[in-house]
C-alpha positions in Angstrom: 50.1 -29.1 -36.0 47.9 -29.0 -39.1 48.6 -31.5 -41.9 48.3 -30.5 -45.5 49.0 -32.3 -48.8 52.5 -32.3 -50.4 51.1 -30.2 -53.3 49.6 -27.6 -50.9 53.0 -27.5 -49.1 54.8 -26.9 -52.3 52.4 -24.1 -53.2 52.8 -22.4 -49.8 56.6 -22.5 -50.1 56.4 -20.9 -53.5 54.0 -18.2 -52.3 56.0 -17.4 -49.2 59.6 -18.1 -50.2 59.5 -17.5 -54.0 61.3 -20.9 -54.3 60.1 -23.9 -56.3 60.4 -27.3 -54.5 59.1 -30.8 -55.3 58.4 -33.3 -52.6 58.7 -37.0 -53.6 55.8 -38.4 -51.7 52.9 -40.8 -52.5 49.7 -39.3 -53.7 47.6 -38.3 -50.8 50.5 -38.1 -48.4 50.2 -35.4 -45.7 53.0 -33.2 -44.3 53.1 -30.6 -41.6 51.8 -27.1 -42.6 54.4 -24.5 -43.7 53.6 -22.1 -40.9 56.3 -19.4 -41.4 55.0 -15.8 -41.6 58.1 -14.2 -43.2 60.3 -15.5 -45.9 63.8 -16.6 -45.1 66.7 -14.2 -45.4 68.2 -13.9 -48.9 71.8 -14.5 -47.6 70.9 -17.9 -46.2 72.2 -20.9 -48.2 69.7 -23.3 -49.9 71.0 -26.2 -47.7 70.6 -24.3 -44.4 67.0 -23.2 -45.5 66.1 -26.8 -46.4 67.5 -28.2 -43.2 66.1 -25.6 -40.9 62.6 -24.9 -42.4 61.5 -27.5 -44.9 62.9 -31.0 -44.0 61.6 -30.9 -40.4 58.0 -30.6 -41.8 57.9 -33.2 -44.6 58.0 -36.4 -42.6 61.2 -37.7 -44.1 60.1 -37.4 -47.7 62.7 -36.4 -50.3 62.7 -32.7 -51.2 64.2 -31.2 -54.3 64.8 -27.5 -55.0 64.3 -26.5 -58.6 66.1 -23.4 -59.9 65.1 -21.1 -62.7 67.0 -23.1 -65.2 65.1 -26.3 -64.1 68.2 -27.7 -62.5 69.0 -28.4 -58.8 71.1 -25.5 -57.5 74.3 -26.2 -55.4 73.6 -26.3 -51.7 75.7 -23.2 -51.0 73.6 -21.1 -53.5 72.1 -18.2 -51.6 68.4 -17.8 -51.5 68.5 -14.4 -53.1 70.5 -15.8 -56.1 68.0 -18.7 -56.4 65.0 -16.3 -56.2 66.5 -14.1 -58.9 67.0 -17.1 -61.2 63.2 -17.4 -61.9 61.6 -15.2 -64.6 59.2 -12.7 -63.2 
């Protein structure tokens, strides 16, 4: 699998999923590419999405989701609610 920088990974997640994440990794750290072609269903919880799509690709680095209010949303927050929290 292709390796990309943590910053590139964050940008790909934002472009595909419309969700802001931050990966706590050293400068220059490489993670697996975010290879998904379609965004996750809006009725999926933030925790399920992180565990199923994001964490397996980031080599054990800490990942934080940032909501539209600059806070970390509750894990049961649905992705559609999270996506709508950002200003368009």
